[in-house]
C-alpha positions in Angstrom: 30.2 78.6 86.8 28.3 81.7 87.9 24.5 81.3 87.6 22.1 83.6 85.6 20.3 84.5 88.8 23.5 85.8 90.3 24.2 87.9 87.2 20.6 89.2 87.3 20.9 90.2 90.9 24.3 91.8 90.2 23.1 94.0 87.4 19.9 94.9 89.2 22.1 96.2 92.0 24.4 98.0 89.7 21.5 99.7 87.9 20.4 101.0 91.3 23.8 102.6 91.8 24.6 103.8 88.2 21.0 104.6 87.1 21.5 103.0 83.7 19.9 100.0 82.1 22.1 96.9 81.6 22.0 93.7 79.7 24.3 90.7 79.6 24.4 88.3 76.6 26.4 85.2 76.0 28.6 85.1 72.9 25.8 83.6 70.8 23.6 86.6 71.5 21.3 84.9 74.0 20.1 87.1 76.8 21.5 86.0 80.2 20.2 88.9 82.4 18.7 92.3 81.7 17.2 95.2 83.7 14.5 95.8 81.0 12.9 93.8 78.2 14.0 96.2 75.3 17.3 94.5 74.9 15.8 91.3 73.4 16.3 92.6 69.8 20.0 93.2 70.1 21.2 89.7 69.5 22.3 90.3 65.9 24.3 93.4 66.8 25.9 91.5 69.7 27.0 88.6 67.4 28.6 91.1 65.0 30.4 92.8 68.0 31.8 89.4 69.0 33.4 89.0 65.6 35.0 92.5 65.8 38.5 93.0 67.3 37.3 95.9 69.5 36.7 95.4 73.3 34.1 98.2 73.4 31.9 99.8 70.8 29.0 102.2 70.4 26.0 100.8 68.4 22.8 102.7 67.8 22.7 104.5 71.2 24.1 101.7 73.3 27.6 101.0 74.5 28.9 97.4 74.1 31.7 95.8 76.2 33.4 92.4 76.1 33.8 90.5 79.3 36.6 87.9 79.4 37.3 85.0 81.7 41.0 84.2 81.6 41.4 85.8 78.1 38.4 83.8 76.8 35.3 85.9 75.8 32.5 84.9 78.1 29.8 87.7 77.9 28.7 90.8 76.2 27.6 93.7 78.4 25.3 96.3 76.8 24.8 99.7 78.6 21.9 102.0 77.6 23.3 105.4 76.4 26.4 106.7 74.9 29.0 109.3 75.8 32.1 109.4 78.0 30.2 109.0 81.3 28.3 105.9 79.9 31.6 104.5 78.7 33.2 105.0 82.1 30.3 103.4 83.9 30.2 100.5 81.4 34.0 99.8 81.9 33.5 99.8 85.7 30.5 97.4 85.4 32.4 95.1 83.0 35.3 95.0 85.4 33.0 94.2 88.3 31.4 91.3 86.4 34.7 90.0 85.3 35.9 90.0 88.9 32.7 88.2 89.9 33.6 85.5 87.3 37.0 85.1 88.7 35.7 84.8 92.3 33.1 82.2 91.4 35.5 80.2 89.3 38.0 80.1 92.2 35.2 79.0 94.5 34.2 76.3 92.0 37.8 75.1 91.6 38.2 74.9 95.4 34.9 73.0 95.7 35.9 70.6 93.0 39.3 70.1 94.7 37.8 69.4 98.1 35.4 66.9 96.5 38.2 65.0 94.8 40.3 65.2 98.0 37.5 63.6 100.1 36.9 60.8 97.5 40.6 60.0 97.2 40.6 60.9 93.5 43.9 62.8 93.6 47.5 61.7 93.5 49.7 62.9 96.4 51.7 65.2 94.2 48.5 66.7 92.8 47.1 67.4 96.2 49.9 69.7 97.2 50.4 71.4 93.9 46.7 72.2 93.5 46.4 73.2 97.1 49.2 75.7 96.6 47.7 77.0 93.3 44.3 77.5 95.1 46.0 79.2 98.1 44.8 76.5 100.5 47.2 75.9 103.4 48.4 72.3 103.4 49.3 72.0 107.0 46.3 73.5 108.8 44.5 71.3 111.4 41.2 70.2 110.0 38.4 67.9 110.8 35.6 66.5 108.6 31.9 66.7 109.6 29.1 65.0 107.8 25.6 66.6 108.2 22.7 64.3 107.5 19.1 65.4 107.5 15.7 64.7 106.0 15.2 66.1 102.5 18.7 67.5 102.1 18.1 69.0 98.6 14.5 70.1 99.2 15.5 71.9 102.4 18.6 73.4 100.7 20.7 72.2 103.7 24.0 73.0 101.8 23.2 76.7 101.6 21.9 76.7 105.2 25.3 75.4 106.4 27.2 77.8 104.2 25.2 80.8 105.3 25.5 79.7 109.0 29.1 80.7 108.7 31.9 78.6 107.3 33.8 79.8 110.3 37.1 81.6 109.7 37.3 81.3 105.9 39.4 78.2 106.1 36.3 76.0 106.2 34.9 74.3 103.1 31.2 73.2 102.7 30.4 70.8 99.9 28.5 67.6 99.0 29.5 64.5 97.2 26.1 62.8 97.1 22.4 63.7 97.6 22.2 62.4 101.2 24.7 64.5 103.1 26.5 67.8 103.4 30.2 67.8 104.2 32.1 70.4 106.2 35.9 70.4 106.2 36.5 72.6 109.2 39.7 74.4 110.1 40.2 73.8 113.8 43.6 75.5 114.1 42.3 78.0 116.6 40.4 75.4 118.7 42.2 75.0 122.0 40.2 71.9 123.3 38.8 68.9 121.5 35.4 69.7 123.1 35.3 72.9 121.1 34.8 70.8 117.9 31.8 68.9 119.4 30.4 72.2 120.7 30.5 73.8 117.2 28.8 70.7 115.7 26.0 70.9 118.4 25.5 74.6 117.6 25.3 73.9 113.9 22.8 71.1 114.6 20.6 73.4 116.7 20.8 76.1 114.1 19.6 73.7 111.3 16.8 72.4 113.5 15.8 76.0 114.3 15.5 76.6 110.6 12.9 73.9 110.4 15.1 71.0 109.1 14.2 67.7 110.7 16.3 64.6 111.4 19.6 66.5 111.6 22.6 64.3 112.7 26.2 65.3 112.6 29.1 62.9 112.5 32.7 64.0 113.2 36.0 62.4 112.1 39.3 62.8 113.8 41.5 65.9 113.5 44.3 65.7 110.9 47.2 68.0 110.4 48.0 67.4 106.7 45.7 68.1 103.8 46.4 64.6 102.4 44.7 63.1 105.4 41.4 64.9 105.0 40.0 61.9 103.2 40.7 59.7 106.2 38.8 62.0 108.5 35.9 61.9 106.0 35.9 58.1 106.1 35.9 58.1 109.8 33.0 60.6 109.9 31.1 58.3 107.5 31.6 55.3 109.8 30.6 57.5 112.8 27.4 58.4 111.0 26.4 54.7 110.4 27.6 53.4 113.7 25.9 56.2 115.5 22.6 55.3 113.8 23.0 51.7 114.9 24.2 52.0 118.5 23.7 55.6 119.5 20.4 56.5 117.9 19.5 59.0 120.6 22.7 61.0 119.9 22.4 63.9 117.4 26.1 64.6 117.3 28.6 61.7 117.4 32.4 61.6 117.0 34.5 58.7 115.6 36.5 58.7 118.9 33.3 57.9 120.8 32.2 54.7 118.9 34.0 52.3 121.1 33.4 48.6 120.4 30.6 49.5 118.0 33.4 50.5 115.5 34.7 46.9 115.6 31.3 45.3 115.3 30.4 47.5 112.3 33.3 45.9 110.4 32.3 42.3 111.0 30.9 40.2 108.1 27.3 39.2 108.6 27.9 35.4 108.3 30.4 35.7 111.2 27.8 37.7 113.2 25.1 35.0 112.7 27.5 32.3 113.7 28.4 34.2 116.9 24.7 34.7 117.9 23.9 31.1 117.2 26.8 30.0 119.5 25.7 32.4 122.3 21.9 32.1 122.2 21.4 28.8 120.3 18.2 29.2 118.2 16.7 31.9 120.4 16.6 35.6 119.3 17.9 37.8 122.1 15.4 40.5 121.1 12.7 38.0 121.8 13.1 38.6 125.5 10.1 40.4 127.1 10.3 44.1 127.7 10.7 43.7 131.4 13.8 41.6 130.9 15.3 43.9 128.3 14.6 47.0 130.6 16.3 45.1 133.5 19.3 44.3 131.3 19.7 47.9 130.0 19.5 49.4 133.5 21.9 46.8 134.9 24.5 47.7 132.3 23.8 51.4 132.8 24.7 51.0 136.5 27.9 49.0 135.8 26.5 45.7 137.1 25.6 47.1 140.5 22.7 45.1 141.8 21.7 47.4 144.6 21.6 50.6 142.5 19.8 48.8 139.6 17.1 47.5 141.9 16.7 51.0 143.5 16.3 52.7 140.1 13.8 50.0 138.9 11.8 50.3 142.1 12.0 46.6 142.8 13.4 44.5 145.7 16.9 43.3 145.4 15.8 39.7 145.5 13.4 40.4 142.6 16.3 41.6 140.5 18.4 38.6 141.5 15.5 36.3 140.5 15.4 38.0 137.0 19.1 37.6 136.6 19.0 33.9 137.6 16.1 33.3 135.1 18.2 35.0 132.4 21.2 32.8 133.3 19.1 29.6 133.0 17.8 30.7 129.5 21.2 31.8 128.1 23.9 30.3 130.2 25.2 33.8 130.9 25.4 35.3 134.4 25.3 39.1 133.9 26.8 39.5 137.4 30.0 38.0 136.1 32.0 40.5 134.1 33.0 38.2 131.2 29.5 37.0 130.8 28.2 40.5 130.9 30.6 41.6 128.2 29.6 38.7 126.0 25.9 39.4 126.4 26.4 43.1 125.7 28.4 42.4 122.6 25.8 39.9 121.4 23.0 42.5 121.8 25.0 45.0 119.8 25.7 42.4 117.1 22.0 41.7 116.8 21.3 45.4 116.5 23.9 45.7 113.8 22.5 42.8 111.8 19.0 44.3 111.9 20.4 47.6 110.6 22.2 45.9 107.8 19.0 44.1 106.8 17.2 47.4 106.5 19.9 49.0 104.4 
């Protein structure tokens, strides 16, 4: 529902245009917003006006108007002054506030619909009927993005994302918990998949430019039916977690880029422990010295190319071969052999996954 602050800002602006003092009360006579303090003693008159069948009334030098929300009385508007001009101004202001109520209610209804859609709280038939009622296209191409950052609520990240520009009006920005902001983005006009990542990178840079730290954005896959938005959301959630585990240096990560990390993330921890024990025995692979780990990372980075790896490490080729031989003796895996390299790479990723799960 519309906030008192929005009503206050609205009547302050209307006073600047119409040059009359205004007050909005609820149906119990409590002041919601006012342009001057003199309206505080009008609660009794307002309550009497609520009981009357009239929609407008002059009372002791003031003009009273009823404001409805779908035929239900919501507020009483009081305009200082009487006469035909005051009545006309009051009717216009009452109509303006009533329109504001409708707009905010529709926004609230849409936000509530999107939240329930993301969380799979709607039946299939309800999804399409409510989307039609709220004038939300059911066949637009959409993708879900999850925005994570430090101090989401304190930094008002939700409003930052909304004010950045919800794009073409077909986008929805909401939240379903205190940790993330969710963007359901209409990508109908995007000609290339890269455009989605580009828009996420631009949003990430905007938020960091606003002084928000730790911004990460995860992207699901594009869906063409509104019923599939929840799937894109689940994919974005997985991308956020998997990105933290295996792609910590990446600020923007897509579900389609997760690779084998997506499979490892779904493994049960007991199975992971069994696998590590079989590969490394009782030894912790992260117990290797930093020199060995740097060598392994650079070797994988260069697609198992001994010459290129030794060049980038500024060491002799024989020195690299010696390190690889030493690693083979300790683990039984020769990283120069593709199958062994794959096994070792997966094992390191599994260890990283287990450490992440222990922390969370």
